[in-house]
N, C-alpha and C positions, 0 to 999 in steps of 0.2 A: 859374717851376718849382722853382729852389732853394730858394724860402722855402717851398714846399708840400714839399719833402722834408725841410727842416728842422722843420717842424711835424710830419711824419710821426714823425722820430727823437724827438721830444719825447714824442710820444703813446707810442712803444714804450718810453722809459725811465720815462715816469709809471707806465706799465703793469706793468712790473717791479717798480717800486718800491712800487707800492699792493699788489701781489701779496705781498710780503715784509711788509709792514704787515698786511695780514688775516691772514697765518699768524702773526705776531706775536701779535697781539691776540686772535686766535680770532674773526674778524669776517668774515661772507661777503664775499670779493672784489666781489659785483656793487655792494653798498652804498657801499664805498668807491670805486670805479670811477665809478660815478654821482656821488657827491659831489666826486671830482676833477675830472671834466669840469666839474661848474658852477663850482667853483673856478677852475678854469683859464679857462673862457669868459670871465671878467670880470678877468682879468691883463690890464693895460695892455701894448698892443702886440702882443698875441696876435692872429693874426688869426680871422676869423670862419670857422668850420669847419661846413659843413652837411652834413646826412645825407639825401642825395637818397633818396627813398622808393622808386626803381628799383633802387637798391646793397642795400637790405635786402631786397625782394620778391624779386629777381632773382639776385642774387649772394650775399648771406649766408644768406639763409633755407634754400635747397637743401642744402648740406652740413650744418647744423645739423640739419635735420631727418633727412637722411639718415644721419649718424653715432649720433644717438640711435635710429634704429629698427634699425640694425645692432646697437647695443650692447644693444636690447630681445629679450627672449627671447618667440619667437613663441607658445611653448606657454602662458607667462603671460599674455601678450596675448589670446590665444584664451579663457583660462580666466575672465579678467576683462572679457570683451568687454562683456557687460551693462553693470555699472558705468561703463566706459569710455565707452559709446555714450551713455548716460544724461547723462553729464556733458560730454562732446565736443560732443554735438547738442542734448539737451532742456537742458540747463543755458546753453548759449550763446543758443538761441532765448528761453528763457524771460527770460534777464537782458536781451536785445534788447528785447523786449515791454515789460520793467518798465521800463527807462530810458525809453523812447518815451513811455509813459504817464504817467510822473512828470514828465518835462521838458515836456510838452506841457499838461498841467493847472497844474503847478507853476510853471513859468518862461513857457510859452506858446509854445514852440517848434513848429512845424508837424510833423504826425504824420510825414512825410518825413524831416524832419531829424532826429527823436529816433529813428527805426528806424536811420538813418545812424550817429547818434551811438552807439546802444547797440551795432550791430555794430562799431563800431571797438574799443570798450572792454569787449567782453563775453568775449574770449578770455584766460584767464590764460595767464601766460607758462610755457615749458617748462624754461627755463634756471636763472634765479634762485633758484625754490622748491626745483629738484631739489637745486641747490648748497647750500643751506642745509639741507634735510631730510636728505641722505645725512650729514650732519656729528652727527646726532642720534641714529642707531641706531634709526631708527622701524621698524616691522613690514615687512617686504618689500612685504606686497600694498599698501599705502598708497602706497609709491613707485612701484609699478606702475601704479596707478591714476593718481596724478599724473603719471607720465609719460607713459602712454598718453593720458590727457586732453589732453596739452600737444602731443603729435604731432598729433592729429585735429582738436582746437578751431580752430585756425586755418583749416583749409578750411571749414568751417562758417561761420566770422564772414567769411571773405573773400568765400565766395558770397553771406551776406546783404547783406554790404557791396556787392558788385555789384548787386545786386537794388535795393537802395534807392538808389542812385547812378543807375541807369537811371531808376527812378521819377521821381526829381527832375528830371532831364536830358529826359525826354520826357514828363513830366507825368501817368503812369497806370501802374498795376501790376494785375498779374491773380494772384492768389493761388494757384489750381490751375495755371495754367501754370508759375508759378516753382517749385511743389513737383514736378511732372513734371521740370522741368530739373535740379532739385536730384537727383533720385533718378537720373536718365541720367548726371549728371557724377561722381556716386560709382560707379555701376556701371562706367562707361568708364574713369575713372581707375585703378580696383584692376585692370583686366584689362591696361591699359596699363602700369601699374607693375610688375606680375609679369613681363610680356614683356620690359620692359628688364632686369629682375633676370637672367631666364634667359640672354638674350644676352649680359649683362655678364659672369656668369660662364664662360660658353663661350669666349669671346672672351679672357678672364684665363688660363682652362687651356690654350689653344691657343698663347697666346704664350710662356708658360713662362718669363718674364723679371720679376723682381721689379719693376725701375724701368717696365716697360711696363704691368704689373698695377697698380702703384699710380697710374700715369695714368688708366687704365681707370676705376679707382676714382673717381679726382677727377672724371672727365668725366659718371659714371652720375647723380648727383642731378640734373645740370642737364638731360641728356637727358630724366630722366623727370618733372623739374619744368617745363621750359619749354615744349614742345609743347601739354601739356593747359592751361597758363596762357594759352598763344597763342591757343586755339581757345575761348576763353571759360571754362574751368573754374578750378580755385584751383592746381593742379599738387601741392598739399601731399599729398591722400591718393595719389596716384600715387608719390610719393616715400617716404610711409610705406610704401606696399604693396612697393616695390622694395627698400628696406631690411630690411623682415622677411624676404622670400623670400632675400635675401642672406645673412640672420643664421641661417637655418633649413637653406638647404642648401649655402653658403659652406663649411663647415668641411672637408668631404671633397673639395672642388675646388680649395681655395686653399693653395698651398704653405707650407712651414714658414718659408721664407726671406722671403717676403711678409708672412706674418701678423707676422711680429716687426718687420720694417721698418715695415710699416703701422701697428702699434699706436703707434710714437713719432712717424709722420708725420702721422697722425690727432689724435694728443693734442695736437701742436703746432699744427696748422691750427684746431682747435675753440678751444683756450686762446686764440690771437690773435684769432679771430673775435668770440669770445664778449667779451673784453676791449675791443675797440676798439668794438665795439656799445654796451657799457654806458658807454664814456668818450664817444662822439659823442652819445649820447643826453642826457648831461648838459650837452655843449657846447651844445643847442639852447636853454637855457636864456635864452642871451643875446638871441638874435633873437626868442624871445619877450617878452623882458624889454623891448625897444625898440619891439615892436609894441603891448605893452600900454598904451604911454604915450597913444595913441589910442584906448584902449579902456576903458570904464567898469570901474574896478577892481571894483566891487561885482557887477556882472553876473558877471565871471569866478567871483570867491568865491563867490557864491551857485551859480551852476552847477555849479561842480567840487564844491562840498560835498553837492549836490542828487544828482548823478551817485555820487558816491562813497559816499554813504550807501544808494543803491539796490543798486549793484553788490555791494556787501557783504552788505546784507539778502537779496538775491534768493538768492545761493549758498546761503545757511543754510536758506531757505525751499524751496529745490530739494531741496538734498541730504539732509534727514532723510525727508523724504517717500519720495525716489528710492530711499534705503536700507532703508526698513522695511515701506513700502506694499506692494512686490512679494511680500515674504514673507509679509505678511499674508493675501495674496490666493491666495497659491501655496503648497499643502502640499508638493509635491514640491520646490520651492526651498527652502523652509524648513528640508527633512530634508536636501537636498544642500548648501546653504551657510547655515548658521545665521547668525543675526543678529549682527553685530560689536556689541561695547561703544560706548555713546553717544560715548565719547571719538574713537573713528577717523572719524568723518563730523564731528566737531568740527574735529578737525584739518584733515582734506581741505577742510572748507568755510573755515576760518582761513587757508589756505596759497592765498590768490587774488591772486598778483601779477600786475599786468600789465607788460608789457613792451615791446622795440622794434616789434614788428609791429603794434602798435595805434598807435604814434608814426608809424610808415611808412604805415600806411593814411590817417592824418589828414593828413599832409604830401602824399599823393600826391591828394588833392582837385584838381579844376581851380579854375582862378581865375574862370573865367565859364561861364556858360551856353551853350547853343547860339544863343540869340538876342542874345548878347554883354553882357548883364547880369552884374554879379558873383556869385559863387557865393554863395547866402545862409549867414549864420552860419559862415564858412570859418574866421576867425579864433578866434571862440569854442570850436569844435571842437577845434581844435589846443590853446588853453589848458586846455579841458578833458581831453584825452586826456593831456597831459604832467603834470597835476595828479594823476591818478589813478594814472599810472605811478610818479610820485615819492613818492608818498603810501603807497601799497601797498607799494612795493619797500623803501622804508626802515622804514616801520610794521612791516609783517610781519617784515623780516629782524631788525630788533632785538627783535620780543617773541615770536617763535616759539620760539626756544629754551626762555626762561622758562614759556611756555604749555605746550610738550611736557612739561618737568618737571613742571609742576603737574598734568597729567591722567596721571601715568603711563604714557604711551606708551611711551618708552624703554626701559623695563623690560621690556615685552613684547616689543620690538624685540632686547634683548639675549638673552631665552631664546632667541628664532627664530634669530638668528646663531649660537648656541652649538650650537644643535641642527641646521643648515646645516653648521656647520664638522665635527660630528661624523660625518655623511653624507660630505662631501667626503674626510675620513680614509678612512673605510670604502672609498669609489669608488678613491681612489687605491690602497690596498692589493689590492683585488680586481681592479684593471687589472694591477697588478705581478704578482700571482699568476697571472693569466689569459696575461700573456706567457711566465713562466716555464714553464707547462705546455705552452705551443705550441712552445717552445725544441727540445724533441727532434723535434717533427713537421716544423719548420721547416728544422732541420740536417739529416735523414735526406735530403731530396732533393739536399742539396750535401755535397761532399766538403770536411768542416770537422774541423780537428785538434782533439785531445782537449784542446791548450792553448786554442785560440780557445773552446770549448767553457766551460772553467773560467772564463776570462776573463767571457764573456758572463753566465755564471751569476753570478759574484760581482758583477758591476756592478749586476745587477739585485736580488741580495740585499741589497746594501749600502744601495740606494733604499729597499727594503723596510724595512729595520732603522732608518731614519730616520725613519720614519712613528711619531709617539707612539702610545701605544697608547688614550690618553684624552687629556681635556683638565684633569685634576687638576693644581692649581697647581703642587705639586713637578716632575711631568715637563716643565710649562710653563717653570719656572725652569732646569730643566736644558738643556732645548731651545734656550731664549734666549741662553743661556750659550754653547752651542755655535755657535749663528749668529753670536754677537760673535766667537768666535775664529776662525771661519771666514773672516769679513770681514778680521780681522787678518792671516790668513797669506796670503789673496788680496793684500791691499796690500803685505807683505812680497815675494810672489814678483813684483809688479808693479813693485817699487822696484830688485829684483834685474836683471830685464829691462831697465830702463831703463840701469841702470848698464852692464851688458853692450853695450847701444847706444853710449853714450858711449865706452866702451872700444876700440869697432869690432869686437867679437866676432861680432855679429849685425848684418844690414841692417834699415834700417825696414820693409821687406816682411815681414820675420821677425818682427819687434816687434809690426806690427799684427795678424798671425794669432794669435799668442800672446796680445795683448791682447783680442781678440774672445772668445777661448775664456772669459778670466777675468772679462770683462764679461758674457758669458751668464751664466756661474755666480754671478755677484754678482747680476744681474736676477734668476736662479732663487731665489735666497735671499729678495730683496723680495718676490717673487710667493707665497711660502710662509706669509710673515707675515700672522698673523691679529689684527687687534684690538691691534697693537703687539706681538703675539708670534708666532714663528714656527711652522710645522708640526713 
């Protein structure tokens, strides 16, 4: 037990160190974490750390999906539902079929094994590509489609995975029956996820305690995931539906105290889960290396190369027709949603990183068939899955930034972000003006002194005057200087309060209350910053 805890502490230390190195060298943390995991796996004396598949599928995946769903805009998800579904369902099925055909005719794998392998490597990961893409100022629609695809494609892949696994275990497969079951699972999970989200928000509003609400928010993804998964579904669609429901309906039902604490709580939870996931994925290299000694190396390399080539080609082959063909066939769609430049689908196709869900699905394969025979090609599937994850993560992670710069996609993203920021300034200004207009009506119903009225009006007018009139560079520089000075003033106030505490003039409780106000003010400054500059 002590050795396991020491290993856990080592992993936490590596996680923190790698995060600092990634920021220092402007490299995606997922890349360095996976490489660090591979390196640690071969350190002499380091115990073997296995990645139990149930840990990923039942413990790690629900909060990751739920957190991303809550952060996702339901309006943008609905607006981009067509491309998301085409990728999350169509591309996964197409890639699975392509991998099955290629491995059958080029390597000689049985069709059922090929479909199983295809279902394992078909879904791109949601964590790593978004972590890389967000740093590159890509247009928001690309990010929304990538995130929406990453949220939903695991469900398609896991359902296909179960169908293929059942066909291998029982020896037969019915396409019409599987298609009907697929539609039933999707409809049932959407309804169940919305129901869990509705109940979660009502319980949280009823509790009225931030600690209880955060506990309920942590339980919510597991409730929405585990029950559908237990009865034969994937659990992913239910969790996505639950998260989107909470995202759309939660702002008016969740208290400000819970929201402030929840931001920091969930940021830490997701940071630790994602970091440990990539570290442990890299750790699997040691176990795979030991198994590879009894397996022909040529077979591993050839199978990995073939599958890797197919998953890359299949994504490009699917994405361009899926982007432009519907618009060619539908005039109303063409007028409502004009065709994007060719660079956008290229970036979407290029950002096809496979992640830990693929490895967990491969690790979850049974060791034997019902008749006692060894599960066919199990080790080969494991090697190929890890190889595809490793190459796509490292390859895409290192080459995506220059590819985005070469295509000029980031320039469009910068213009879009500037326009979005202008809209944000306008929204803040209009909200403050609406609050000022409602001040007289709100205070007319209550007995409020003129002094209180002046203070309230002055507070809102000061906030209104802090907003820049535009994004011109001169105003930006003035605002940036003002923010820097404000931070210096907060630091001076905090130091003075600390000195009062040391001199015994205030208690620790008083110091904590004052520090909380200062912390909130400093956090407000960070929240108003935009691309390195404040509002």
